[in-house]
C-alpha angles and dihedrals in degrees: 000000000000125000093265093053091048091051091049091053091049091049091050090053089051091048090053091051091048094049092048090047089056089057096037111156092030126087113224134190118254088237089059090048090051090051090050089054093052092098084075090054131266110326112211111234091235092054091050091049091053091048093050091045089054095047093047097038129119112294092016109061093165090144138027125214128196098205121222102210093200096053120011092199089061091058116119120239134187141169119260124215088263088054090052089052089051092048092049093048096246089124132024133216120195089214095058129067114196115193092206 
């Protein structure tokens, strides 16, 4: 990955946090999240999976996902309190760029 690709991944992670922050208190489907991100262009499903895996990974836990084993895009996702702190700038993560 070059520096531009790395920055794009970090921005996508920030966009996911921002979209979930806008719906905080409401669980949404991953498909709805993907549609909300479309203003940034079509997000490949694999890129979104990697982003969600990072944000929900061990030591991060900014998001929580209730996985639908039959259809991953129908899984339900929401922001955790740590994710709210990230969205509000109370904590920082070098792997996430939030536009503010």
